[in-house]
ROBASE-190929 format. One record per residue: residue number from 1; residue in one letter; x, y, z of N, C-alpha, C in turn. Coordinates in nm, 4 decimals, padded with zeros to 6 digits, m for minus. Each point is the difference from the previous one (the first is absolute). Last residue first. Layout:
<nodes>
+-----+------+----------+----------+----------+----------+----------+----------+----------+----------+----------+
! seq ! type !      n_u !      n_v !      n_w !     ca_u !     ca_v !     ca_w !      c_u !      c_v !      c_w !
+-----+------+----------+----------+----------+----------+----------+----------+----------+----------+----------+
! NUM !    A !        X !        Y !        Z !        X !        Y !        Z !        X !        Y !        Z !
...
+-----+------+----------+----------+----------+----------+----------+----------+----------+----------+----------+
</nodes>
This chain:
<nodes>
+-----+------+----------+----------+----------+----------+----------+----------+----------+----------+----------+
! seq ! type !      n_u !      n_v !      n_w !     ca_u !     ca_v !     ca_w !      c_u !      c_v !      c_w !
+-----+------+----------+----------+----------+----------+----------+----------+----------+----------+----------+
! 134 !    C ! m16.3231 !  07.9595 !  08.8856 ! m00.1396 ! m00.0347 !  00.0162 ! m00.0700 !  00.0113 ! m00.1119 !
! 133 !    G !  00.5105 ! m00.0270 ! m00.0546 ! m00.0743 !  00.0945 !  00.1111 ! m00.1623 ! m00.0857 ! m00.0281 !
! 132 !    P !  00.4825 ! m00.3029 ! m00.0562 ! m00.0816 !  00.1206 ! m00.0476 ! m00.1271 !  00.0787 !  00.1334 !
! 131 !    E !  00.5075 ! m00.1780 !  00.0196 ! m00.0960 ! m00.0199 !  00.0840 ! m00.1151 !  00.0768 ! m00.0638 !
! 130 !    V !  00.5412 ! m00.1146 ! m00.1535 ! m00.0891 !  00.0666 ! m00.0030 ! m00.1665 ! m00.0780 !  00.0547 !
! 129 !    L !  00.5936 !  00.0678 ! m00.0458 ! m00.0873 ! m00.0946 !  00.0565 ! m00.1273 !  00.0985 ! m00.0046 !
! 128 !    E !  00.4648 ! m00.0024 ! m00.2848 ! m00.1070 !  00.0413 !  00.0459 ! m00.0851 ! m00.1107 !  00.0580 !
! 127 !    L !  00.5272 !  00.0327 ! m00.1695 ! m00.1231 ! m00.0905 !  00.0173 ! m00.0922 !  00.1056 !  00.0349 !
! 126 !    S !  00.4665 !  00.0177 ! m00.3138 ! m00.0793 !  00.0678 !  00.0967 ! m00.1767 ! m00.0860 ! m00.0023 !
! 125 !    V !  00.5387 ! m00.2010 ! m00.1317 ! m00.1213 !  00.0056 ! m00.0463 ! m00.0809 !  00.0807 !  00.1101 !
! 124 !    G !  00.4380 ! m00.1556 !  00.0597 !  00.0341 !  00.0785 ! m00.0809 ! m00.1593 !  00.0916 ! m00.0584 !
! 123 !    G !  00.0640 ! m00.4160 !  00.2666 !  00.0727 ! m00.0486 ! m00.1255 !  00.0373 !  00.1752 ! m00.0627 !
! 122 !    A ! m00.3075 ! m00.0405 !  00.3929 ! m00.0461 ! m00.0927 ! m00.1091 !  00.1078 !  00.0289 ! m00.1140 !
! 121 !    A !  00.0506 !  00.2597 !  00.4136 ! m00.0349 ! m00.1141 !  00.0516 ! m00.0444 ! m00.1183 ! m00.0841 !
! 120 !    A !  00.1842 !  00.4525 ! m00.1095 !  00.0899 ! m00.1421 !  00.0161 ! m00.0584 ! m00.1042 !  00.0888 !
! 119 !    P ! m00.2680 !  00.3664 ! m00.1410 !  00.0665 ! m00.0540 ! m00.1324 !  00.0714 ! m00.1384 !  00.0825 !
! 118 !    Q ! m00.2983 !  00.2288 !  00.3451 !  00.1018 !  00.0466 ! m00.0415 !  00.0322 ! m00.0822 ! m00.1386 !
! 117 !    L ! m00.4925 !  00.0317 !  00.1463 !  00.1341 ! m00.0679 !  00.0419 !  00.1258 !  00.0525 ! m00.0604 !
! 116 !    Y ! m00.5282 !  00.2579 !  00.0735 !  00.1051 ! m00.0462 ! m00.0922 !  00.0885 ! m00.0885 !  00.1064 !
! 115 !    A ! m00.5510 !  00.1160 !  00.0134 !  00.1077 !  00.0203 !  00.0968 !  00.1208 ! m00.0603 ! m00.1061 !
! 114 !    I ! m00.5880 !  00.1550 !  00.0398 !  00.1268 ! m00.0480 ! m00.0826 !  00.1101 ! m00.0038 !  00.1122 !
! 113 !    R ! m00.5716 !  00.0048 ! m00.0739 !  00.1029 !  00.0884 !  00.1052 !  00.1475 ! m00.1212 ! m00.0841 !
! 112 !    A ! m00.5133 !  00.1905 ! m00.2824 !  00.0639 ! m00.0834 !  00.0716 !  00.1450 !  00.0725 !  00.1156 !
! 111 !    G ! m00.3125 !  00.2459 ! m00.2977 ! m00.0187 ! m00.0321 !  00.1674 !  00.0761 ! m00.1310 !  00.0252 !
! 110 !    G !  00.0439 !  00.1771 ! m00.4275 ! m00.1137 ! m00.0947 !  00.0005 ! m00.0604 ! m00.0120 !  00.1534 !
! 109 !    A !  00.5288 !  00.1063 ! m00.0796 ! m00.1140 !  00.0144 ! m00.0858 ! m00.1238 ! m00.1029 !  00.0698 !
! 108 !    G !  00.3155 !  00.1416 !  00.3603 !  00.0332 ! m00.0277 ! m00.1372 ! m00.1020 ! m00.0031 ! m00.0817 !
! 107 !    S !  00.1957 !  00.0976 !  00.5246 ! m00.1099 !  00.0203 ! m00.0785 !  00.0447 ! m00.0159 ! m00.1399 !
! 106 !    R !  00.2703 ! m00.2173 !  00.4137 ! m00.0112 !  00.1054 ! m00.0165 ! m00.1536 !  00.0124 ! m00.1152 !
! 105 !    P !  00.2700 ! m00.3028 !  00.4383 ! m00.0844 ! m00.0320 ! m00.1627 !  00.0177 !  00.2071 ! m00.0375 !
! 104 !    K !  00.3965 ! m00.1904 !  00.3013 ! m00.1542 !  00.0268 !  00.0218 ! m00.0637 !  00.0027 ! m00.1124 !
! 103 !    E !  00.4475 ! m00.0605 !  00.0028 ! m00.0403 ! m00.0960 !  00.1229 ! m00.1536 ! m00.0302 !  00.0279 !
! 102 !    D !  00.3439 !  00.1342 ! m00.4584 ! m00.1151 !  00.0601 !  00.0898 ! m00.0178 ! m00.1458 !  00.1122 !
! 101 !    V !  00.3245 ! m00.0769 ! m00.2684 !  00.0102 !  00.1731 ! m00.0571 ! m00.0991 !  00.0220 !  00.1111 !
! 100 !    L !  00.2600 ! m00.4319 !  00.1234 ! m00.1083 !  00.1018 ! m00.0831 ! m00.0041 !  00.0762 !  00.0033 !
!  99 !    P !  00.2760 ! m00.4963 !  00.0374 !  00.0231 !  00.1544 !  00.0333 ! m00.1290 !  00.0646 ! m00.0979 !
!  98 !    V !  00.0269 ! m00.4691 !  00.2907 !  00.0207 ! m00.0005 ! m00.1404 ! m00.0044 !  00.1927 !  00.0324 !
!  97 !    G ! m00.0051 ! m00.3165 !  00.3650 !  00.0917 !  00.0873 ! m00.0342 !  00.0090 !  00.0135 ! m00.1604 !
!  96 !    K ! m00.3048 ! m00.2153 !  00.2967 !  00.0951 ! m00.0882 ! m00.0798 !  00.1085 !  00.0783 ! m00.0497 !
!  95 !    A ! m00.3476 !  00.2097 !  00.2390 !  00.0174 ! m00.0770 !  00.1190 !  00.1382 ! m00.0780 ! m00.1274 !
!  94 !    K ! m00.2256 !  00.2683 ! m00.2193 !  00.0807 !  00.0775 !  00.0793 !  00.0657 ! m00.0928 !  00.0902 !
!  93 !    L ! m00.3449 ! m00.1810 ! m00.3036 !  00.1159 !  00.0445 ! m00.0438 !  00.0985 !  00.0462 !  00.0688 !
!  92 !    L ! m00.4072 ! m00.0529 !  00.2094 !  00.0496 ! m00.0855 ! m00.0450 !  00.1587 !  00.0037 ! m00.0637 !
!  91 !    D ! m00.3099 !  00.3555 !  00.0825 !  00.0739 ! m00.0065 !  00.1374 !  00.1086 ! m00.1678 ! m00.0396 !
!  90 !    L ! m00.2358 !  00.1439 ! m00.3767 !  00.0463 !  00.1389 !  00.0558 !  00.1427 ! m00.0727 !  00.1094 !
!  89 !    V ! m00.4360 ! m00.2273 ! m00.0975 !  00.0943 ! m00.0321 ! m00.1042 !  00.1376 !  00.0929 !  00.0125 !
!  88 !    A ! m00.3874 !  00.0799 !  00.2563 !  00.0840 ! m00.0780 !  00.0568 !  00.0429 ! m00.0902 ! m00.1288 !
!  87 !    E ! m00.1776 !  00.4231 ! m00.1205 !  00.0683 !  00.0040 !  00.1246 !  00.0606 ! m00.1449 !  00.0811 !
!  86 !    I ! m00.3020 !  00.0072 ! m00.3747 !  00.1564 !  00.0734 ! m00.0754 !  00.0989 !  00.0205 !  00.1654 !
!  85 !    D ! m00.4216 ! m00.3508 ! m00.1657 !  00.0177 !  00.1112 !  00.1212 !  00.1642 !  00.0338 ! m00.0046 !
!  84 !    S ! m00.1993 ! m00.2232 ! m00.3657 ! m00.1181 !  00.0381 !  00.0479 !  00.0217 !  00.0418 !  00.1107 !
!  83 !    V !  00.2894 !  00.0038 ! m00.4738 ! m00.0141 ! m00.0886 !  00.1083 ! m00.1045 !  00.0776 !  00.0876 !
!  82 !    E !  00.2821 ! m00.0050 ! m00.5121 ! m00.1372 !  00.0510 !  00.1126 !  00.0327 ! m00.1136 !  00.0773 !
!  81 !    F !  00.3817 !  00.1914 ! m00.3025 ! m00.0521 ! m00.0811 !  00.0430 ! m00.1380 !  00.0119 !  00.0950 !
!  80 !    A !  00.3378 !  00.2556 ! m00.4052 ! m00.0876 !  00.0147 !  00.1198 ! m00.0496 ! m00.1518 !  00.0158 !
!  79 !    L !  00.4645 !  00.2036 ! m00.2505 ! m00.1018 ! m00.1045 ! m00.0320 ! m00.0918 !  00.0041 !  00.1730 !
!  78 !    H !  00.3211 !  00.3872 ! m00.3324 ! m00.0486 ! m00.0786 !  00.1100 ! m00.0888 ! m00.1012 ! m00.0324 !
!  77 !    N !  00.2012 !  00.2482 ! m00.3263 !  00.0595 !  00.1260 !  00.1058 ! m00.0271 ! m00.1122 !  00.1046 !
!  76 !    L !  00.0688 ! m00.0434 ! m00.5493 ! m00.0060 ! m00.0929 !  00.1292 !  00.0421 !  00.0630 !  00.1137 !
!  75 !    G !  00.0180 !  00.3187 ! m00.4441 ! m00.0302 ! m00.1382 !  00.0377 ! m00.0336 ! m00.0386 !  00.1220 !
!  74 !    E !  00.2568 !  00.4448 ! m00.2905 ! m00.1324 ! m00.0361 !  00.0194 !  00.0122 ! m00.1993 !  00.0342 !
!  73 !    G !  00.4481 !  00.2740 !  00.1464 ! m00.0731 !  00.0054 ! m00.1338 ! m00.1669 ! m00.0668 !  00.0198 !
!  72 !    K !  00.4300 !  00.1077 !  00.3118 ! m00.0216 ! m00.1365 ! m00.0443 ! m00.1213 ! m00.0101 ! m00.1067 !
!  71 !    E !  00.1501 !  00.4130 !  00.2118 !  00.0934 ! m00.1004 !  00.0289 ! m00.0081 ! m00.1485 ! m00.0624 !
!  70 !    E ! m00.3347 !  00.3594 ! m00.0606 !  00.1135 !  00.0471 ! m00.0604 !  00.1262 ! m00.0731 !  00.0653 !
!  69 !    I ! m00.4489 ! m00.1442 !  00.1427 !  00.0348 ! m00.0009 ! m00.1228 !  00.1300 !  00.0797 ! m00.0683 !
!  68 !    F ! m00.0714 ! m00.0274 !  00.4315 ! m00.0084 ! m00.0836 ! m00.0111 ! m00.0188 ! m00.0295 ! m00.1544 !
!  67 !    R ! m00.0558 !  00.4046 !  00.1700 !  00.1230 ! m00.0347 !  00.0749 !  00.0301 ! m00.1381 ! m00.0576 !
!  66 !    A ! m00.4179 !  00.1188 ! m00.0082 !  00.0500 !  00.0997 ! m00.1017 !  00.1557 ! m00.0676 ! m00.0237 !
!  65 !    I ! m00.2589 ! m00.1869 !  00.3360 ! m00.0144 ! m00.0223 ! m00.1064 !  00.0749 !  00.0773 ! m00.1132 !
!  64 !    K ! m00.0043 !  00.1785 !  00.4199 !  00.0837 ! m00.1494 ! m00.0187 ! m00.0307 ! m00.0143 ! m00.1416 !
!  63 !    G ! m00.0588 !  00.4778 !  00.0519 ! m00.0416 ! m00.0737 !  00.0634 !  00.0702 ! m00.1564 ! m00.0355 !
!  62 !    E !  00.0645 !  00.4760 ! m00.1841 !  00.0913 ! m00.0319 !  00.1100 ! m00.0424 ! m00.1402 !  00.1100 !
!  61 !    P ! m00.2970 !  00.1759 ! m00.4084 !  00.1498 !  00.0038 ! m00.0269 !  00.0926 ! m00.0294 !  00.0969 !
!  60 !    D ! m00.5231 ! m00.0998 !  00.0152 !  00.0825 !  00.0602 !  00.0640 !  00.1619 ! m00.0291 ! m00.0363 !
!  59 !    T ! m00.3948 ! m00.2291 ! m00.1589 ! m00.0339 !  00.1365 ! m00.0032 !  00.0579 !  00.1012 !  00.0737 !
!  58 !    P !  00.0780 ! m00.5356 ! m00.2068 !  00.0143 !  00.1136 !  00.0648 ! m00.0484 !  00.1337 ! m00.0029 !
!  57 !    E ! m00.2017 ! m00.5114 ! m00.1081 !  00.1053 !  00.1257 ! m00.0887 ! m00.0201 !  00.0996 !  00.1253 !
!  56 !    V ! m00.1266 ! m00.5498 ! m00.0800 !  00.0354 !  00.1078 !  00.1187 !  00.0611 !  00.0715 ! m00.1060 !
!  55 !    L ! m00.3501 ! m00.4438 ! m00.0289 !  00.1148 !  00.1171 ! m00.1081 !  00.0043 !  00.1158 !  00.1340 !
!  54 !    E ! m00.1133 ! m00.5564 !  00.0710 ! m00.0247 !  00.1620 !  00.0723 !  00.0905 !  00.0686 ! m00.0813 !
!  53 !    I ! m00.2707 ! m00.4979 ! m00.0937 !  00.1149 !  00.1114 ! m00.0026 ! m00.0509 !  00.1497 !  00.0416 !
!  52 !    K ! m00.2487 ! m00.4939 !  00.2191 !  00.0463 !  00.1441 ! m00.0943 !  00.1248 !  00.0393 ! m00.0361 !
!  51 !    S ! m00.3375 ! m00.4535 !  00.1808 !  00.1292 !  00.0460 !  00.0042 ! m00.0406 !  00.1311 ! m00.0631 !
!  50 !    E ! m00.2527 ! m00.3952 ! m00.0492 ! m00.0052 !  00.0411 !  00.1430 !  00.0710 !  00.1309 !  00.0331 !
!  49 !    G ! m00.0407 ! m00.0412 ! m00.5145 ! m00.0387 ! m00.1360 !  00.0882 ! m00.0658 !  00.0658 !  00.1570 !
!  48 !    V !  00.1907 !  00.3920 ! m00.2254 !  00.0663 ! m00.1587 ! m00.0499 ! m00.0527 ! m00.0659 !  00.0704 !
!  47 !    P ! m00.0844 !  00.5525 ! m00.0056 ! m00.0137 ! m00.1221 !  00.0230 !  00.0301 ! m00.1216 ! m00.0866 !
!  46 !    I !  00.1642 !  00.5323 !  00.0528 ! m00.0542 ! m00.0782 ! m00.1113 ! m00.0444 ! m00.1757 !  00.0797 !
!  45 !    L !  00.0905 !  00.5404 !  00.1806 !  00.0294 ! m00.1320 !  00.0499 ! m00.0875 ! m00.0770 ! m00.1000 !
!  44 !    A !  00.3280 !  00.4984 !  00.0929 ! m00.1498 ! m00.0774 ! m00.0933 !  00.0225 ! m00.1364 !  00.0356 !
!  43 !    I !  00.2193 !  00.5044 !  00.2389 !  00.0098 ! m00.1803 ! m00.0288 ! m00.1395 ! m00.0307 ! m00.0678 !
!  42 !    K !  00.3484 !  00.4444 !  00.1271 ! m00.1220 ! m00.0206 ! m00.0379 !  00.0117 ! m00.1853 ! m00.0241 !
!  41 !    V !  00.3003 !  00.3183 !  00.3632 ! m00.0058 ! m00.1019 ! m00.0853 ! m00.1253 !  00.0249 ! m00.0584 !
!  40 !    G !  00.2090 !  00.2324 !  00.3819 !  00.0688 !  00.0322 ! m00.1078 ! m00.0403 ! m00.0872 ! m00.1215 !
!  39 !    A ! m00.1331 ! m00.0299 !  00.4699 !  00.0943 ! m00.1281 ! m00.0392 !  00.0794 !  00.0913 ! m00.1270 !
!  38 !    A ! m00.3468 !  00.1868 !  00.2206 !  00.0752 !  00.0006 !  00.0977 !  00.1206 ! m00.0689 ! m00.0716 !
!  37 !    E ! m00.3809 !  00.1029 ! m00.2720 !  00.0903 !  00.0872 !  00.0118 !  00.1141 ! m00.0421 !  00.1173 !
!  36 !    M ! m00.2985 ! m00.3256 ! m00.3147 !  00.0406 ! m00.0128 !  00.1460 !  00.1330 !  00.1312 !  00.0278 !
!  35 !    V ! m00.4066 ! m00.1505 ! m00.4109 !  00.0699 !  00.0955 !  00.0550 !  00.0392 ! m00.0071 !  00.1425 !
!  34 !    E ! m00.2637 ! m00.3644 ! m00.3546 !  00.0090 !  00.0782 !  00.0931 !  00.1142 !  00.0742 !  00.0421 !
!  33 !    V ! m00.3305 ! m00.3463 ! m00.3292 !  00.1043 !  00.1110 ! m00.0408 !  00.0016 !  00.0742 !  00.1677 !
!  32 !    D ! m00.2092 ! m00.5161 ! m00.2208 ! m00.0025 !  00.0925 !  00.1163 !  00.1310 !  00.1284 ! m00.0575 !
!  31 !    Q ! m00.1079 ! m00.3845 ! m00.2858 ! m00.1174 !  00.0092 !  00.0862 ! m00.0512 !  00.1434 !  00.0908 !
!  30 !    V !  00.2805 ! m00.1723 ! m00.5180 !  00.0166 !  00.0542 !  00.1532 ! m00.1307 !  00.0161 !  00.0699 !
!  29 !    K !  00.1130 ! m00.3903 ! m00.3428 ! m00.0495 !  00.1238 ! m00.0369 !  00.0234 !  00.0461 !  00.1808 !
!  28 !    L !  00.1542 ! m00.4255 ! m00.4242 ! m00.0043 !  00.0657 !  00.1582 ! m00.0534 !  00.1611 !  00.0372 !
!  27 !    G !  00.1475 ! m00.3034 ! m00.4258 ! m00.1448 !  00.0684 !  00.0320 ! m00.0273 !  00.0295 !  00.1459 !
!  26 !    F !  00.4158 ! m00.1366 ! m00.2570 ! m00.0551 ! m00.0605 !  00.1062 ! m00.1478 ! m00.0122 !  00.0113 !
!  25 !    A !  00.2996 !  00.3192 ! m00.2694 !  00.0651 ! m00.1391 ! m00.0411 ! m00.0794 ! m00.0987 !  00.0657 !
!  24 !    D ! m00.1498 !  00.4387 !  00.0669 ! m00.0008 !  00.0176 ! m00.1659 !  00.0601 ! m00.1876 !  00.0034 !
!  23 !    A ! m00.0109 !  00.1861 !  00.4008 ! m00.1643 !  00.0393 ! m00.0591 !  00.0079 ! m00.0971 ! m00.1398 !
!  22 !    Y !  00.3971 !  00.0983 !  00.2724 ! m00.0930 ! m00.0907 !  00.0550 ! m00.1380 ! m00.0454 ! m00.0452 !
!  21 !    V !  00.2542 !  00.3459 ! m00.1520 !  00.1072 ! m00.0941 ! m00.0395 ! m00.1059 ! m00.0927 !  00.0532 !
!  20 !    K ! m00.1392 !  00.3994 !  00.1357 ! m00.0007 ! m00.0173 ! m00.1390 !  00.0147 ! m00.1448 ! m00.0584 !
!  19 !    A !  00.1211 !  00.1714 !  00.4378 ! m00.1207 ! m00.0453 ! m00.0316 ! m00.0387 ! m00.0235 ! m00.1181 !
!  18 !    A !  00.3832 !  00.2521 !  00.0051 ! m00.0170 ! m00.1654 !  00.0639 ! m00.1030 ! m00.1034 !  00.0242 !
!  17 !    S ! m00.0028 !  00.4920 ! m00.0858 !  00.0788 ! m00.1041 ! m00.1277 ! m00.0127 ! m00.1368 !  00.0391 !
!  16 !    D ! m00.1506 !  00.3240 !  00.3161 ! m00.1305 ! m00.0076 ! m00.1307 !  00.0790 ! m00.1035 ! m00.0718 !
!  15 !    I !  00.2433 !  00.1022 !  00.3753 ! m00.1391 ! m00.1088 !  00.0247 ! m00.0414 !  00.0098 ! m00.1379 !
!  14 !    D !  00.4951 !  00.1439 !  00.0449 ! m00.1345 !  00.0717 ! m00.0324 ! m00.0782 ! m00.1320 !  00.0112 !
!  13 !    K !  00.4403 ! m00.0514 !  00.1409 !  00.0328 !  00.1441 ! m00.0251 ! m00.1602 !  00.0889 !  00.0011 !
!  12 !    V !  00.0711 ! m00.4758 !  00.3095 !  00.0067 !  00.0256 ! m00.1642 ! m00.0061 !  00.1593 !  00.0032 !
!  11 !    A !  00.0682 ! m00.4732 !  00.3364 !  00.0128 !  00.1511 ! m00.0620 !  00.0490 !  00.0402 ! m00.1099 !
!  10 !    I ! m00.3016 ! m00.4108 !  00.2946 !  00.0952 !  00.0015 ! m00.1183 ! m00.0016 !  00.1418 ! m00.0218 !
!   9 !    G ! m00.1641 ! m00.4028 !  00.3438 ! m00.0068 !  00.1450 ! m00.0261 !  00.1388 !  00.0145 ! m00.0880 !
!   8 !    I ! m00.3681 ! m00.4010 !  00.1506 !  00.1324 !  00.0119 ! m00.0481 !  00.0213 !  00.1751 ! m00.0577 !
!   7 !    H ! m00.3801 ! m00.2766 !  00.3584 ! m00.0116 !  00.0835 ! m00.1452 !  00.2134 ! m00.0185 ! m00.0155 !
!   6 !    N ! m00.2540 ! m00.2856 !  00.3427 ! m00.1251 !  00.0820 ! m00.0505 !  00.0535 !  00.1121 ! m00.1136 !
!   5 !    V !  00.0967 ! m00.5359 !  00.1422 !  00.0802 !  00.1044 ! m00.0432 ! m00.1283 !  00.1116 ! m00.0310 !
!   4 !    R ! m00.1077 ! m00.3320 !  00.4000 !  00.0512 ! m00.0140 ! m00.1404 !  00.0539 !  00.1238 ! m00.0352 !
!   3 !    R ! m00.0561 ! m00.1473 !  00.4639 ! m00.1149 ! m00.0321 ! m00.0890 !  00.0061 ! m00.0250 ! m00.1448 !
!   2 !    I !  00.3720 ! m00.0104 !  00.4526 ! m00.0317 !  00.0809 ! m00.1310 ! m00.1261 ! m00.0835 ! m00.0617 !
!   1 !    M !  00.0627 ! m00.1675 !  00.4432 !  00.0444 !  00.1669 ! m00.0126 ! m00.0036 !  00.0570 ! m00.1254 !
+-----+------+----------+----------+----------+----------+----------+----------+----------+----------+----------+
</nodes>
């Protein structure tokens, strides 16, 4: 079902400042930056081995990430698991009674298809399923 940890999402106020810390301290470089208007965010992907760190900066002051930062501060926002067949995983989780935010996948960064589980499903941690794009 789960192939690997795809990325760890970190909510930040300023991608450039956060990326500089990862570059200066660890020598990690931003691979891609993408603005996702529909989600009200700008993301930067930083490869770390087979996984990535996803810095998420709000572009919409009323959006989910802006509210997250306002309520909890910058920090861990979500953990993303890579799957090969997102619909099958969602069907399985739904059948097991796992509370889902998304019952059907939606478009994510880089052409991926994504879906979120309710944080209550994983001890308060927001989990994202990612089926990478082609």
